[in-house]
C-alpha positions as CSV (number, residue, x, y, z in Angstrom):
1,M,6.8,-13.5,-14.2
2,S,4.1,-14.9,-16.5
3,Q,1.0,-12.9,-17.3
4,E,-1.2,-15.5,-15.6
5,T,0.9,-15.4,-12.4
6,L,0.8,-11.6,-12.4
7,A,-3.0,-11.6,-13.0
8,S,-3.5,-14.0,-10.2
9,F,-1.2,-12.0,-7.9
10,I,-3.1,-8.8,-8.7
11,A,-6.4,-10.5,-8.2
12,S,-5.3,-11.8,-4.8
13,I,-4.2,-8.3,-3.8
14,Q,-7.4,-6.7,-5.0
15,Q,-9.4,-9.3,-3.0
16,T,-7.3,-8.6,0.1
17,Q,-7.9,-4.9,-0.3
18,N,-11.6,-5.4,-0.9
19,D,-11.9,-7.5,2.3
20,F,-9.9,-4.9,4.3
21,C,-12.2,-2.1,3.0
22,Q,-15.3,-4.0,3.8
23,Q,-14.1,-4.6,7.4
24,L,-13.1,-1.0,7.7
25,I,-16.5,0.2,6.6
26,R,-18.2,-2.1,9.1
27,E,-16.0,-0.8,11.9
28,V,-16.5,2.8,11.0
29,R,-20.3,2.3,10.7
30,S,-20.4,0.5,14.0
31,S,-18.4,3.2,15.8
32,T,-20.2,6.2,14.3
33,P,-22.4,7.8,16.9
34,H,-26.0,8.5,15.9
35,N,-28.1,11.6,16.8
36,I,-25.5,13.6,18.7
37,S,-24.8,17.3,18.7
38,E,-21.9,18.8,16.8
39,D,-20.1,19.5,20.0
40,Q,-20.4,15.9,21.1
41,A,-19.2,14.8,17.7
42,Q,-16.1,16.9,18.0
43,Q,-15.4,15.6,21.5
44,T,-15.8,12.0,20.3
45,S,-13.5,12.7,17.3
46,F,-10.9,14.1,19.7
47,V,-11.1,11.1,22.0
48,V,-10.8,8.7,19.1
49,G,-7.8,10.7,17.7
50,A,-6.1,10.4,21.1
51,N,-6.7,6.7,21.5
52,G,-6.8,5.3,17.9
53,N,-4.6,2.2,17.5
54,F,-4.0,-0.8,15.2
55,A,-5.7,-3.3,17.5
56,K,-8.4,-4.0,15.0
57,C,-6.4,-3.5,11.8
58,A,-6.6,-6.7,9.7
59,S,-3.6,-6.0,7.5
60,R,-0.5,-8.1,8.3
61,Y,3.0,-8.2,6.7
62,G,5.5,-11.0,6.9
63,G,8.2,-9.8,4.6
64,R,8.0,-12.7,2.2
65,A,8.6,-12.4,-1.5
66,D,5.0,-13.1,-2.4
67,E,3.6,-10.2,-0.3
68,S,3.3,-6.7,-1.5
69,L,4.8,-4.1,0.8
70,D,3.2,-1.2,-1.1
71,N,-0.3,-2.7,-0.7
72,F,0.4,-3.4,3.0
73,L,1.6,0.2,3.6
74,D,-1.4,1.6,1.7
75,A,-3.9,-0.4,3.8
76,V,-2.2,0.6,7.0
77,S,-2.1,4.3,6.0
78,T,-5.7,4.2,5.1
79,Y,-6.7,2.5,8.4
80,K,-4.5,4.9,10.4
81,D,-6.2,7.9,8.8
82,C,-9.8,6.5,9.1
83,V,-9.5,5.7,12.8
84,N,-7.3,8.7,13.7
85,V,-4.3,6.8,14.9
86,S,-1.6,9.3,16.0
87,D,1.9,8.9,14.8
88,V,3.0,8.0,18.3
89,N,0.4,5.3,18.6
90,A,1.1,4.0,15.1
91,L,4.8,3.6,16.0
92,R,4.0,2.0,19.3
93,G,1.6,-0.5,17.7
94,F,3.4,-1.2,14.5
95,S,4.7,-4.5,15.8
96,M,1.1,-5.8,15.9
97,L,1.0,-5.8,12.1
98,F,4.1,-7.9,11.5
99,E,4.7,-11.6,11.4
100,G,7.5,-14.0,10.4
101,P,10.7,-12.3,9.0
102,A,9.2,-8.8,9.2
103,A,8.4,-9.3,12.9
104,V,12.0,-10.4,13.5
105,W,13.3,-7.4,11.5
106,W,11.1,-5.0,13.5
107,Q,12.3,-6.3,16.8
108,G,15.8,-5.5,15.7
109,V,15.1,-1.9,14.6
110,K,12.2,-0.9,16.9
111,Q,14.3,0.6,19.7
112,S,16.3,2.8,17.4
113,T,13.3,4.1,15.4
114,S,11.9,7.2,16.9
115,T,9.2,8.4,14.5
116,W,6.5,7.0,12.3
117,S,8.1,8.5,9.2
118,E,11.4,6.9,10.0
119,A,9.6,3.5,10.5
120,L,8.1,3.8,7.0
121,T,11.4,4.7,5.5
122,R,13.1,1.8,7.2
123,I,10.6,-0.9,6.2
124,K,10.7,0.4,2.6
125,C,14.5,0.1,2.6
126,A,14.4,-3.3,4.2
127,F,11.6,-5.0,2.1
128,G,10.8,-2.7,-0.8
129,E,11.7,-3.5,-4.4
130,H,14.6,-1.4,-5.6
131,D,15.1,-2.2,-9.3
132,P,17.4,0.2,-11.0
133,P,16.0,2.2,-13.9
134,H,17.5,0.0,-16.6
135,R,15.7,-3.1,-15.2
136,L,12.5,-1.1,-14.9
137,Y,12.8,-0.2,-18.6
138,R,13.3,-3.8,-19.4
139,K,10.2,-4.9,-17.5
140,L,8.2,-2.0,-19.0
141,F,9.1,-2.7,-22.6
142,S,8.5,-6.5,-22.2
143,L,4.8,-5.8,-21.4
144,V,2.5,-6.4,-24.4
145,H,-1.2,-5.6,-24.3
146,Q,-2.9,-8.8,-25.3
147,E,-6.2,-8.6,-27.3
148,D,-8.1,-10.5,-24.6
149,E,-6.6,-8.4,-21.7
150,N,-8.7,-5.7,-20.0
151,T,-7.2,-2.3,-21.0
152,D,-7.6,-0.8,-17.5
153,F,-5.8,-3.8,-16.0
154,F,-2.9,-3.4,-18.5
155,I,-2.7,0.4,-18.0
156,A,-2.5,-0.3,-14.2
157,K,0.5,-2.6,-14.7
158,V,2.2,0.0,-16.8
159,H,1.4,2.7,-14.2
160,A,2.7,0.6,-11.4
161,L,6.1,0.2,-13.2
162,L,6.3,3.9,-14.0
163,A,5.7,4.7,-10.4
164,E,8.9,2.8,-9.4
165,F,11.1,5.2,-11.4
166,P,12.9,7.9,-9.4
167,K,10.9,11.0,-9.0
168,D,11.2,13.4,-12.0
169,D,13.1,10.8,-14.0
170,L,10.5,10.7,-16.7
171,S,8.6,13.7,-18.1
172,E,4.8,13.5,-18.5
173,K,5.3,13.5,-22.3
174,V,7.6,10.4,-22.1
175,K,5.1,8.7,-19.7
176,L,2.2,9.3,-22.1
177,D,4.3,8.0,-25.0
178,I,5.1,4.9,-23.0
179,Y,1.4,4.3,-22.2
180,L,0.3,4.7,-25.8
181,T,3.1,2.6,-27.2
182,R,2.6,-0.3,-24.7
183,A,-1.2,-0.2,-25.0
184,S,-1.1,-0.3,-28.7
185,G,1.1,-3.4,-28.6
186,N,3.9,-1.9,-30.7
187,A,7.4,-2.5,-29.7
């Protein structure tokens, strides 16, 4: 993947997340009660927790190669937390967030999926990227920090690749060495 394609892809993802966050803020502000007692606020919070769902969630996932599963799941998780969607309601309404191949896939596994955690595990197994460590190393060491490239953006790319390694595969010292080596442009 070329640097320009990656930059365009990341910019698109950032715009999607920004749009989602703006919509979420508007919804939270419009549903926040004003001038109520603490008891009323707790009762309202309890009711929202019992009835929260994905009906107004703008995030969608189609399972296509140009879509980011991680960004989708992050957006859904944030929405779920912000509007207090229970795990039961999240599992029940998960199908509202799928389209295309992902919707077909979900119809096939929905009946045998009994928990929200299991649903997340299954979608990651079905659509998540699973590069083995040697390919991740190849991708990581092919990155070169260009002089005209924003350092924060470059570090974010390195960090995203490091996050794909199996847990505890790399020590913090090794990760720091990789950051410093890649950011300085040395091979």
